[in-house]
N, C-alpha and C positions, 0 to 999 in steps of 0.2 A: 058468068061473065067477069070478065074482064077487070079488074082493078086498077084504076088511074091517079095520078098522085092527085088529081082532082077534088075524087071520092074521095081520097085517103086523108085529104087536107078535108073537107066535109065531115069526117065520124068521127077525126079528131078535135075539130073544134065544137061539132055539137056536144059529145061526149066533154069539155076540158067547159064550157061554157054549166051545161049542169051543176057538173061537180064539182063546179065553185060557187055552188048554194048548196052545199054536201048531200049531192042525191048518192048513196054512199050502189047505188045499181051501178052510178056513170062512172062512180071507182072504179065495179068491179070493169065492166064496161072495156075501162084501158089496160083496166091490167088486162086482162084477155088480149086484148088488140098487140102491148108488148111483149107479152110469154107469146103466143101463136105468130106474128108477125100479120095478122091480120088485115088486111084494106091495106095490103103492100108496106107496111110501116115492118120500120126493120126490127127483127126482133131485137128484147133490150134488157134481159133480165132484174138489171139494178131499177126499170121502171117501169118494168110488171112487180118488183117486188113491192114500188112503193105506191100503186095503185093496188096493188089486194092487203096491205094494210092497213091500207085509212079504212079502204070496205069494211075488213077485220073487224075494226077497233069499233067501226057505226053499228057493229050486231051483222055482218052474211057471213054467211056460217062457210058456202062454198066458198065461196071468199077465203078464209082462212083456211079450209083444205088447202086450194089455189098459192097459199103463199108459205105454209108448208114444206106441202110439194116442190117448187122449185127455189128451195132455200136448202133443198139437199144436192144441191148442183152447181149450188153460188158458196163463195169461202168467205171470213168471220168479215173481213176487209166492206164486204161485195153489200154486204148485210145492214154492216154499219151506213154506207152510205148513203143503201135506198131507207134508211128510219131517219138519217138524220134526211133526206126530201120529203119526206113527209107530214115531217115534223114543221122545217122552214116552207112546203102548203098549204101547211092548220095554220102558219103564224102567218100567209101574203094573205089567204081568205077571210082568215076574222079581222085582221086588222081593217079591210076594206067590207068586212059589214059592219062596223061599226060606229 
């Protein structure tokens, strides 16, 4: 089945909605999408690391493994950017929940 921009947007939007509720599986799914380019999304290792990191912190063991694997191909600066993005996401979603 060919992926379309509409399909890609639906996948991302549905997973982002679940991620905003703190769903570690959604974090993991977003990490997979960005690390593999699934659903027509451009591969973005910083974004993938961010989502795997959020899932890993929530206890998702598969995400811990994926985060470690992609980190091997990233620079220290890229990892730092990804970590800051994860902290920013948590800060943003926690403020909305309060």
